[in-house]
C-alpha positions in Angstrom: 42.6 26.7 43.4 39.7 24.3 42.0 40.9 21.3 43.6 39.4 22.6 47.1 36.0 22.3 45.0 36.7 18.7 44.1 37.1 18.1 47.7 34.2 19.9 49.1 32.2 18.1 46.2 33.5 14.8 47.5 33.0 15.5 50.9 29.3 16.2 50.1 28.9 13.0 48.5 30.0 11.5 51.8 27.3 13.6 53.7 25.0 12.4 51.6 25.1 9.0 52.2 25.2 9.9 56.0 22.3 12.2 55.6 20.5 8.5 54.1 20.8 7.1 57.2 19.8 9.6 59.6 16.6 10.2 57.5 16.0 6.5 57.5 16.5 6.6 61.3 14.4 9.4 61.8 11.5 7.8 59.5 12.1 4.6 62.0 11.3 6.8 64.8 8.7 8.7 64.0 7.3 6.1 61.7 6.2 8.3 58.7 8.3 9.1 55.9 6.6 12.2 54.9 6.9 13.8 58.4 10.8 12.8 58.5 11.2 14.8 55.1 9.6 17.8 56.6 11.5 17.7 60.1 14.8 17.3 58.0 13.9 20.2 55.6 12.8 22.0 58.8 16.1 22.0 60.9 17.9 23.1 57.6 15.6 25.7 57.2 16.3 26.6 60.8 20.3 26.3 60.1 20.0 28.5 56.6 17.8 31.2 58.2 20.3 31.5 60.9 23.2 31.7 58.6 21.3 34.3 56.7 20.9 36.6 59.9 24.7 35.9 60.7 25.7 37.5 57.3 23.2 40.0 57.0 21.7 38.7 54.0 19.2 41.2 52.0 15.9 40.4 51.2 15.2 40.6 47.7 12.5 43.2 46.8 9.0 41.8 46.3 9.4 43.1 42.7 12.5 40.9 41.8 10.7 37.9 43.6 7.2 38.2 41.3 10.1 38.3 38.1 11.5 35.1 39.2 10.3 32.4 36.4 7.6 29.4 38.3 10.0 26.6 37.4 13.1 28.3 39.0 11.2 27.8 42.4 11.1 24.1 41.7 14.5 23.4 43.2 12.7 23.0 47.0 9.9 20.6 45.5 12.8 18.6 44.0 14.8 18.2 47.0 11.4 17.2 48.9 11.2 14.6 46.6 14.9 13.5 46.7 14.7 13.5 50.5 11.4 11.4 50.7 11.9 9.0 48.0 15.7 8.3 50.1 13.6 7.9 53.2 11.3 5.6 51.8 13.7 3.5 49.5 16.7 3.2 51.4 15.5 0.7 54.4 14.4 -1.6 51.2 17.7 -1.7 49.3 20.1 -0.1 51.4 22.5 2.7 50.9 24.9 1.4 48.2 22.1 0.5 46.0 20.1 3.7 46.4 23.3 6.1 45.9 24.7 4.4 43.1 21.5 4.2 41.0 21.2 8.1 42.5 24.6 8.7 41.5 24.2 7.1 38.0 21.1 9.2 37.5 22.6 12.3 38.6 25.5 12.2 36.3 23.3 11.2 33.2 21.3 14.2 33.7 24.0 16.6 34.2 26.0 15.3 31.1 22.5 16.1 29.2 22.5 19.4 30.8 26.0 20.1 30.4 26.1 19.0 26.5 23.2 21.2 26.0 24.1 24.3 28.1 20.4 23.7 29.6 19.3 25.3 32.9 22.1 28.3 32.5 25.0 25.6 32.6 28.0 26.5 30.8 28.2 24.1 27.8 30.4 21.2 28.1 29.9 19.0 24.8 29.6 15.1 24.8 33.2 13.8 24.5 34.4 10.4 24.2 36.0 10.3 27.4 33.1 12.0 28.9 30.9 9.2 27.7 33.5 6.5 28.6 33.2 7.7 32.1 29.7 7.8 32.3 29.3 4.0 30.9 32.4 2.7 33.5 29.7 4.6 36.1 26.6 2.7 34.7 29.4 -0.8 34.8 29.8 0.3 38.3 26.3 0.8 39.5 25.3 -2.6 37.7 28.2 -4.1 40.1 26.8 -2.7 43.0 23.3 -3.5 42.7 24.0 -7.2 41.3 24.9 -8.1 44.9 
């Protein structure tokens, strides 16, 4: 059953590469990286809003919304920083370099978050195999970026 989640994760990685190119081309067409990111998020917002309507997703009570910690609202901010950085960076260093460095950064952060169980993640201690995996990814990044 978990195998399907591995497939979804792989496909999302593929989509991330495609998204980088699409957003970079959008930036070239409109000549502004932040506006390109805004359009990208705007189209995503429309799709998500339509999905919420289609699935009749209930809107949480205002009291519930007020009780949410400030830092839990920063996901969109981090996403905006990521997408804008990709739009600016990918034409300069290429998709392979950008995404390999991005994946290495994601993996290093994820291993730390998992090890300490931060942000609500289930604890997964740093094992020798996880460390070897991280080192192999970092080595792979060095090989990809080296050109």
